[in-house]
Structures are given as structure tokens and as C-alpha cells.
C-alpha positions in Angstrom: 26.1 259.6 89.4 29.7 258.3 89.1 32.7 259.8 91.0 36.3 258.6 90.7 38.5 258.8 93.8 42.3 258.8 94.0 44.8 259.2 96.8 48.6 259.1 97.1 49.2 260.2 93.5 52.9 260.8 94.3 53.9 262.2 90.9 51.7 260.1 88.6 50.6 262.9 86.3 50.3 260.5 83.4 47.7 258.4 85.1 46.1 261.4 86.8 45.2 262.9 83.4 43.0 259.9 82.7 41.6 259.4 86.2 38.4 261.3 85.5 37.5 259.5 82.2 33.9 258.4 82.4 33.2 260.1 85.7 31.0 263.1 86.6 33.7 264.3 89.0 37.1 263.4 90.5 38.0 263.4 94.2 41.7 263.6 95.1 42.6 262.8 98.7 46.1 264.2 98.6 49.8 263.3 98.6 50.5 264.6 95.2 54.2 265.1 95.7 56.9 262.3 95.4 59.8 263.1 97.7 61.2 259.5 98.1 59.9 256.4 96.4 60.2 253.3 98.6 59.6 251.1 95.5 62.0 252.7 93.0 64.8 254.5 94.8 65.8 256.4 91.7 62.5 258.4 91.7 61.5 261.4 93.7 63.0 264.7 94.8 65.5 263.2 97.2 67.0 260.9 94.4 66.9 263.8 91.9 69.1 265.9 94.2 71.4 263.2 95.8 71.2 260.1 93.6 69.6 256.7 94.0 72.3 255.2 96.2 71.9 257.9 98.8 68.1 257.5 98.6 68.5 253.8 99.2 70.5 254.4 102.3 68.1 257.1 103.6 65.1 254.8 103.0 66.8 252.0 104.8 67.5 254.2 107.9 63.9 255.4 108.0 62.5 251.9 107.5 64.6 250.7 110.4 63.2 253.6 112.4 66.7 255.1 112.9 65.3 258.5 112.5 68.1 260.5 114.1 70.6 258.8 111.8 68.4 259.5 108.8 68.1 263.2 109.8 71.8 263.5 110.3 72.5 261.9 106.9 70.0 264.2 105.3 71.6 267.3 106.9 75.0 266.2 105.6 73.7 265.9 102.1 71.8 269.2 102.2 75.0 270.9 103.3 76.6 269.9 100.0 74.2 272.1 98.0 74.5 275.8 97.5 71.8 278.0 99.1 68.9 277.2 101.5 67.7 273.6 101.3 64.1 274.9 101.4 64.7 276.7 98.1 65.8 273.4 96.5 62.8 271.6 97.9 60.3 274.2 96.8 61.7 274.5 93.3 61.3 270.7 92.8 57.9 270.6 94.5 56.7 273.4 92.3 57.8 271.6 89.2 55.8 268.5 90.3 52.7 270.6 91.2 52.8 272.4 87.8 52.6 269.0 86.0 50.1 267.5 88.3 47.6 270.3 88.4 47.9 270.7 84.7 46.9 267.0 84.4 44.2 267.1 87.0 40.7 266.6 85.4 37.8 268.9 86.1 35.6 269.1 88.0 37.8 267.9 90.9 37.4 268.2 94.7 40.7 268.0 96.5 42.1 267.9 100.0 45.7 267.8 101.3 47.9 264.8 102.1 50.6 264.7 104.8 53.4 265.2 102.3 51.8 268.1 100.5 52.6 271.8 100.9 49.2 273.5 101.1 50.6 277.1 100.9 51.6 276.4 97.3 48.4 275.0 96.0 46.7 278.3 95.2 49.4 278.9 92.6 48.4 275.9 90.6 44.7 275.1 91.0 42.7 275.7 87.9 39.0 276.6 87.3 37.0 273.6 88.2 39.3 272.6 91.0 37.8 273.0 94.5 40.1 272.6 97.5 38.3 271.7 100.8 39.7 271.0 104.3 37.3 270.8 107.2 34.6 271.7 104.7 31.6 270.2 102.9 30.6 270.1 99.2 27.4 268.7 97.6 28.1 266.3 94.8 25.2 264.6 93.0 22.8 265.3 95.9 25.1 263.9 98.6 27.1 265.7 101.2 30.8 265.1 101.0 33.0 266.1 103.9 36.8 266.7 103.5 39.5 266.5 106.1 43.1 266.8 104.9 46.6 266.3 106.2 48.1 263.8 108.6 48.8 263.5 112.3 52.3 264.0 113.9 54.8 261.1 113.5 58.5 260.5 113.8 58.7 260.9 110.0 58.0 264.6 110.3 56.3 264.9 106.9 55.5 268.5 105.8 51.7 268.6 106.6 51.4 266.9 109.9 49.1 268.6 112.5 48.2 268.1 116.1 45.4 265.7 117.1 43.4 268.7 118.4 43.6 270.6 115.1 42.7 267.5 113.2 39.7 266.7 115.5 38.5 270.3 115.0 38.3 269.8 111.3 36.4 266.6 111.7 34.0 268.3 114.0 33.6 271.2 111.5 32.5 268.7 108.8 29.7 267.3 110.9 27.2 264.9 109.5 27.8 263.9 105.9 26.9 261.1 103.5 30.6 260.5 102.5 33.6 261.4 104.7 36.8 261.9 102.6 40.1 262.0 104.5 43.7 261.5 103.6 44.4 259.2 106.6 42.3 256.3 107.8 40.1 256.1 110.9 42.1 254.5 113.8 41.2 250.8 113.1 44.4 248.6 113.3 43.5 246.5 110.3 43.3 249.6 108.1 46.6 251.0 109.5 49.1 248.2 109.0 51.2 248.3 105.9 52.2 244.7 105.0 55.1 245.8 102.8 56.6 248.5 105.1 55.7 246.2 108.0 54.6 249.1 110.2 51.4 250.7 111.5 50.7 254.2 110.2 48.8 256.7 112.3 45.0 256.9 112.0 42.6 259.3 113.4 40.6 258.5 116.6 38.5 261.6 115.9 37.5 260.3 112.5 36.6 256.9 114.0 34.5 258.5 116.7 32.7 260.7 114.1 32.0 257.6 111.9 30.5 255.7 114.9 28.4 258.7 115.9 27.1 260.0 112.5 27.3 256.8 110.4 28.0 258.2 106.9 27.4 255.8 104.0 31.2 255.8 103.2 34.5 256.8 104.7 37.1 257.1 102.0 40.8 257.6 102.6 44.3 256.5 101.4 47.7 257.0 103.1 48.5 253.3 103.8 49.9 252.1 100.5 49.7 248.3 101.2 47.0 247.9 103.9 46.4 244.6 105.7 42.7 245.2 104.9 41.5 247.8 102.4 37.9 247.8 103.7 36.1 247.5 107.1 32.6 248.1 108.4 31.8 250.4 111.3 28.0 250.1 111.8 26.5 251.0 108.5 29.6 252.8 107.3 31.8 251.2 104.6 35.4 252.3 105.3 37.5 252.1 102.1 41.1 252.6 101.3 40.8 253.9 97.7 44.3 252.6 96.8 47.8 253.7 96.2 47.3 255.6 92.9 51.0 255.9 92.1 51.4 252.1 91.8 47.9 251.2 90.5 47.1 254.2 88.3 43.4 253.3 88.6 40.8 255.3 90.6 38.3 253.9 93.0 34.8 254.2 91.6 31.8 255.4 93.6 28.4 255.2 92.0 24.9 256.1 93.2 
């Protein structure tokens, strides 16, 4: 059995269309949308609406953790557009989702990332796409558990939830062979991004579940340039499957 796993697609519909080649199934761990691109400031919804120079300034403020200034700048820019800012965002998000779900191979098992808008997914999923969150699917005789979204941060990305809600989804999954999440378990070496030079949030509930139930694998994404892409917790191999937008190559799981 061969399964390909991707995370942090961020608009790479071209590579996504080929991500299932040679695999029995594809798993996508979320973050399909590209709102701002920290590598190429001319890409993403923010740059499309306000230009690359404004995106560069916005990214610099967020990188410096000057979040109040970044929000104030963003508010000024949104005020220059006609209509509700949410309408502009949703229109652009829908355009990206239309392209991405059209490119998504089948069969595919998907969960949400922290920058996704779950309420829109049902408009774009196709036959052969199964969306799971706090749920389990059997793939090739193994139990795969899925936990989507992220935890609350100063970045206020669209699909951040409380620690309690996240922990409830981890508990609902229970014992599985492979635990699939968007964010990592709370191990510092898996959370530090060496390019952004900051720690991302990981899940204590996920780490506790791994220690308690010892799945074969814990797969995740979210941290684009991790200090360490792998770590062992007991018998569990914890693996960051990679930043798909930059790499364009899925992680391969075979058994």
C-alpha cells in the first residue's frame, strides 16, 4: 500500500494535480489557501488586492511581531476597497478553492489547516474526496485519525480554535495506527521555524495522545522550515511531511 501525504499546499494547484501519481490514495493535511507568501511577496490574496509593496510591509510588521501595527495597516487598506472586506476575501478564496479541488486527485482524505475556511469546502469537494476532522478512516487496513485546524495565536488566522476544542477532537479520534494533524505535537524541535525564526504553536493534547496510544506515525505540517522534521516519541515516528508549496513533492508512506 502506498499513500502520498501533503500539507501547506498554499495555492500549488499545478503540483497538487500530480501529487497522487503512483499512490493508492492522497492525504492532505490542510492550508490550501495562499493569503500572503512570505517567500514571494507578489503572490497571494493580500498582494493581489493591495500590491507587492504593501504585502512586503505587512509581512515585515508581522515578522517583527508588531501585530497591532499590522492590523492597523490592514484596516487602512481594506477601507480603500468598495464593499465588505469579507466579500473580497471570500471571492478570492473561492477562486483558489475552485482550482485546488479541481486539481485534487482521488481518492483523497482531507482535513483543515489553520488558514482554511471549512464552511466553504462543501461547495468544492468532489466524489472521491473525504473530509475528516476528529474522525477516523480505514486505509489499506490501517486506522488513520484526522485532526484539523490550529490553536489560537496572535496571527489570528481563520481556523484557529481553543485548546479545549482541539483536545476534544484528539480524544474523539482515540487509538489509531496513523495520526494525521495539521499542526505538530508540542515538541520544541518540531515547532521552531529556522527561516521565520520563531516557534509555532503545537498541541499538548496531541503529544499526550501519542505518548499514551503510541501510533506508528504522527504526520503533520504547518511549520514550513522546521529545525527538525522528525522526532521519536516512544515507538511513534513524528514526521513533518513538508511545505508542499515550496517543494511540490508529497511525503510517501508505504506498508
